[in-house]
C-alpha positions in Angstrom: 75.8 -65.7 -215.8 72.3 -63.4 -216.3 71.3 -60.0 -215.7 66.9 -60.4 -213.8 65.5 -59.9 -217.2 67.3 -62.5 -218.6 67.6 -61.1 -222.0 71.2 -61.1 -221.7 72.9 -63.8 -220.7 76.9 -64.7 -220.7 79.7 -66.7 -219.4 83.1 -65.8 -218.2 86.1 -67.5 -217.2 87.5 -67.8 -214.1 90.3 -70.0 -213.4 91.9 -67.5 -214.9 95.4 -67.0 -212.1 95.5 -63.2 -212.5 91.5 -63.3 -211.3 91.1 -61.1 -208.9 87.9 -60.9 -206.6 87.2 -57.9 -205.5 84.0 -57.0 -202.2 83.9 -53.3 -203.0 82.4 -50.8 -201.0 83.4 -47.3 -203.0 79.4 -44.7 -203.0 79.5 -46.2 -207.5 79.3 -49.6 -206.0 76.4 -49.2 -203.2 74.7 -47.2 -205.0 74.7 -49.1 -208.2 74.0 -51.9 -206.5 71.4 -50.5 -202.7 73.9 -52.2 -200.4 77.1 -51.6 -198.4 79.6 -52.8 -201.1 79.4 -55.4 -203.7 81.4 -58.4 -204.9 83.6 -58.3 -208.5 85.6 -59.8 -210.2 88.3 -58.5 -212.6 89.1 -60.7 -215.5 90.3 -60.4 -219.0 88.1 -58.9 -221.8 88.4 -62.1 -223.7 87.4 -63.9 -220.6 83.7 -63.1 -221.0 81.8 -64.0 -224.0 78.2 -62.6 -224.6 76.2 -66.1 -225.6 72.5 -63.5 -225.8 71.3 -60.4 -226.0 74.4 -58.4 -226.7 72.2 -55.7 -228.7 69.6 -55.2 -225.8 72.9 -53.9 -223.4 73.3 -50.0 -223.1 76.4 -48.1 -222.1 76.9 -44.6 -220.2 79.8 -43.7 -219.0 80.6 -41.2 -215.9 84.3 -41.0 -214.5 86.1 -43.2 -211.9 88.1 -41.5 -208.8 91.2 -41.6 -210.9 90.3 -39.0 -213.4 89.7 -42.1 -216.1 86.9 -43.1 -218.0 84.4 -46.1 -216.7 82.1 -47.5 -218.9 79.4 -49.6 -217.6 77.5 -52.0 -219.8 74.2 -52.7 -218.2 70.2 -54.3 -219.8 68.8 -51.8 -221.6 65.4 -53.9 -220.0 65.9 -54.6 -216.2 69.4 -52.7 -215.8 71.4 -55.2 -214.4 74.9 -54.0 -215.6 76.9 -57.2 -215.9 80.4 -55.1 -216.3 82.0 -52.2 -216.3 85.2 -51.5 -218.3 87.9 -48.6 -216.4 90.7 -46.5 -218.6 92.7 -46.9 -215.8 92.8 -51.0 -216.6 93.3 -51.6 -220.1 92.0 -54.6 -221.2 90.5 -56.1 -217.5 86.9 -55.6 -216.6 84.9 -55.5 -213.6 81.4 -58.4 -213.8 79.1 -59.0 -210.9 80.1 -61.8 -209.0 76.7 -62.3 -208.0 74.9 -61.9 -211.1 76.7 -65.7 -212.4 75.3 -69.5 -212.0 77.0 -70.0 -208.1 77.7 -66.1 -207.8 
């Protein structure tokens, strides 16, 4: 996958039988995506490899509906969200399926 400006490129392994595809309609996903939902996949953190531009990635933190911390990793240039890591999910992360090649 890649961000809009192509500064950050990554690969994600989705073949894991534990991968969960989510069509999310929460207020946060609506605001971040600018639409009625976002298409995401939950994978193990180790299944995501940043290939280029890791130094351009920024992070912001907010409290999720659970009251736990959510860390959003995004491109500091174009603001595309690469992945989210929720404290409540441990080592599992949420990647934006639409940003993956063929997503």
